[in-house]
N, C-alpha and C positions, 0 to 999 in steps of 0.2 A: 739541812740537806734534804729535808723531806720537802721544802718548797722549791728548793734548785730543781729538781725530779719533776714537781707538775709544773713549773715553768718551762723546762725542757721540754715536757711533753706535750703541752700547748704549742709551743713553738714548731715543734715537729710535725704534729696536726695541721697547724694552719698553712705550712709551707707544702704538705701534701694535698691540702685543700686547692692551694692557689695553683700547684702543679695540674692537678685534674682540672681547672677550669681552662689553662692554657691550652692541653691536651684537646679538650673538646672544641674548642673555639679554633682549633687547626682544622676542624673538617669543614667541608663547603655548607654554606648556609641551608643550600636545597638538599643535602644528604638525607633530612628528617622528613621532609616535603615529599615522598613519594606517593604517599595515599591522597594528597591534594593534586598532585600532579596526574594521577589515574583517574580523581573524580572529575579535574578538566577535560577529559578525553570520554570518560563514560557518562557524564549527566546528559550531552546532546543526545546520545542513542537512548538511553532511558527516556528522555521526555518525547523523541520521535516516535517511541513504542508506544505509551500511555496516550498520546495523542491521535496514533493510529487506529488503536484500540477503541479508544472513544468514538473517532469517527466512522469505525470498520473499513478503514480504507489499506487493503490489501497491497498495495502498491507501493507505498508508504513503509508498511511495516517491514516488506523483503528489501527494501533500499540498501539497507546495510548488514545484511545477513550473510552468511557465508554459504560458499556453494553447498554444502552439507545441508545446511539449516534453509536453506532455501528448497532444497529438496524434498525436506522433512515437513515443511509447512505447504501443502496445497494452497490453493485460495478456498475452498470448503472446509478444510482444517482451520485455516486462521477464522475463517466467519464464524463457524462454530464455539471457538475459543473466545472472541469477540463477543457473540452473543451471550454465551453462557456468564463470564464475567460481569457484562453489562446488567442482565437479567437477576444475578444473584447478588451483586455488589452496587451497580450503579457505575457511575464515570469516576475515571480515573483524576483525583482531585490535586495531590501533591505525593512529592518521595522526599526522601532522606537516606543518605548512607547510612548502612549500620556496622558494615565490615566490609572488608577487602580480603581476597585470598589472592596471594600469589603463588601459582603452580606452574611447574616446567611446559614452556609454550601456551600458556593461557592464561587470565586473570578472571577472580569471578567477583563480582560486586553485588552484595546483598545489600536491597534498600527497605525500608520500611514504606508501603505505599498506602495513602489513604483513597477511600472511595466512597460517594456521594451517600449511597445508604447503607454505609458500615461503621461503626463506632470502634470495632476493631480493626487494626492495620493488617493488612497481607504483607506477605516477606514477597518482594520479588527478587528471583535470584537470576542475575545476567552473566552469561559466561562472553568473555572478549578474547579474540585472539588476532595476529597477524597473518594475513593471505595475501598474497601477492605483496607484499610491503605495505596493506593497508590494515587499520584495524576495521574488525568487523564483529557483528554478534552472531556467536557459534551454539548458543543455549539460550534457552529463558522458561524460568518455572515461575509459579504464583502458589503460595501456599499460605495458611490461617498461622501467625505467628506462634498461638498457641500448640499449635500443632508440632511445632519445630523446635518447643522447649522453652519458648517464652511465655510465661504465666499470667503476667502483668500485659493487660490489656494497651498499654501505652508507654512502653519501656524508655522513651526518651523524654520523660516528664521534665 
């Protein structure tokens, strides 16, 4: 009798597992790929920002910014930010997506960025939104990772 119960419970468990796999397989393959899709959109923006900062190219920096972002970043403000980053940290060398935050009306992509004169990476927080049907950069911040709660200087070993 005890053996029958074990066999029956095993059989029921196996059916539940198989049913769960069928339900999961019924979802579209790209359903769980939203982060990769966002990265495909965000990475060119982040790359242009890094290049514009390295070259102190205001026009390139402004090319994909929202109307409010363009108004907030005068050429003098941009030049100061670019020269401060370059003086303290060097050139932007590489980036890696740390996380993506979805909000109503905008998306935040957090990058770990490596600069030429630093051993600790910086956090680059880029806000993307739709404006007139096109994706644009609506916000940009740089912080040291250790100041935003990361104590490990290389959290992606």
